[in-house]
C-alpha positions in Angstrom: -2.5 -7.3 15.3 0.4 -6.0 13.2 0.7 -6.1 9.5 4.0 -8.0 9.8 2.3 -10.8 11.9 -0.4 -11.6 9.3 -0.6 -15.1 8.0 0.6 -14.2 4.5 3.8 -12.3 4.0 3.3 -8.9 2.2 5.7 -7.4 -0.3 6.0 -4.1 1.6 8.9 -4.5 4.0 7.5 -3.1 7.2 7.8 -4.1 10.8 5.4 -2.6 13.3 7.0 -2.0 16.6 5.8 -0.4 19.9 8.0 2.6 19.2 6.2 3.8 16.1 6.8 7.5 16.0 3.8 8.6 14.0 0.6 6.8 13.1 -1.3 8.0 10.0 -4.5 9.9 10.3 -7.6 9.2 8.2 -6.9 12.3 6.3 -3.4 11.1 5.3 -4.8 7.6 4.2 -7.4 9.3 2.1 -4.8 11.6 0.5 -2.6 8.6 -0.5 -5.7 6.7 -1.9 -6.7 9.7 -3.9 -3.3 10.2 -5.3 -3.0 6.5 -6.3 -6.5 6.5 -7.9 -5.6 9.5 -10.0 -2.4 8.1 -11.2 -2.3 6.9 -14.8 -0.3 3.7 -14.1 2.1 2.1 -11.6 4.0 4.7 -9.6 7.3 4.1 -7.7 7.5 5.0 -4.0 9.6 8.0 -4.7 7.2 9.2 -7.4 4.2 8.8 -5.0 6.0 10.9 -2.4 6.5 13.7 -5.0 2.9 13.6 -6.0 1.4 13.8 -2.5 0.2 17.2 -1.5 2.1 17.2 1.7 5.1 15.4 3.0 4.7 12.1 4.9 7.3 10.2 6.9 8.6 7.2 5.0 7.6 4.8 7.9 4.0 6.3 7.8 3.7 5.9 4.0 4.9 2.3 4.1 2.4 1.6 6.9 -0.4 3.1 4.7 0.6 1.1 1.7 0.8 -2.2 3.7 -2.7 -1.5 5.0 -4.1 -0.7 1.5 -2.4 -3.8 0.0 -3.8 -5.9 2.7 -7.4 -4.6 2.1 -7.1 -5.0 -1.6 -7.4 -1.7 -3.4 -3.7 -1.5 -4.4 -1.1 -4.0 -5.7 2.6 -3.5 -5.1 4.6 -5.0 -7.9 7.9 -4.8 -9.6 6.8 -1.9 -11.7 5.5 0.1 -8.8 2.3 0.7 -6.9 -1.1 0.4 -8.8 -4.7 1.1 -7.8 -6.6 -2.0 -8.7 -9.8 -1.7 -6.7 -12.4 -3.8 -8.2 -15.3 -5.2 -6.3 -15.7 -8.4 -8.5 -14.9 -11.4 -6.3 -13.6 -13.5 -9.1 -11.1 -10.7 -10.0 -10.0 -10.4 -6.4 -9.4 -14.1 -6.1 -7.3 -14.1 -9.3 -5.2 -11.2 -8.0 -4.7 -12.9 -4.6 -3.5 -16.2 -6.3 -1.2 -14.4 -8.7 0.7 -12.2 -6.1 4.4 -12.8 -6.4 6.5 -12.1 -3.3 10.2 -11.5 -4.1 12.7 -12.2 -1.3 
């Protein structure tokens, strides 16, 4: 199943195709997670790229962000990408209801 084919449309503009040139490794996903966790507040995509310890292809980074947003630990909003992981089910339902998708 691809991220673009999920039932709810995500704010990260990514289309998964059969010709993906590079899929992220677990090490890369964990590096992005750690960088977002350590950020003081929302970071832009370009700022995130600068903070990462090694370079990542844009397509790969967007795939990781779409995955993390779908799983819930991050929120991609108009001010940037924020780490919001919270295991409280009431909080997670609130965030899911309040997501705004701009077209």
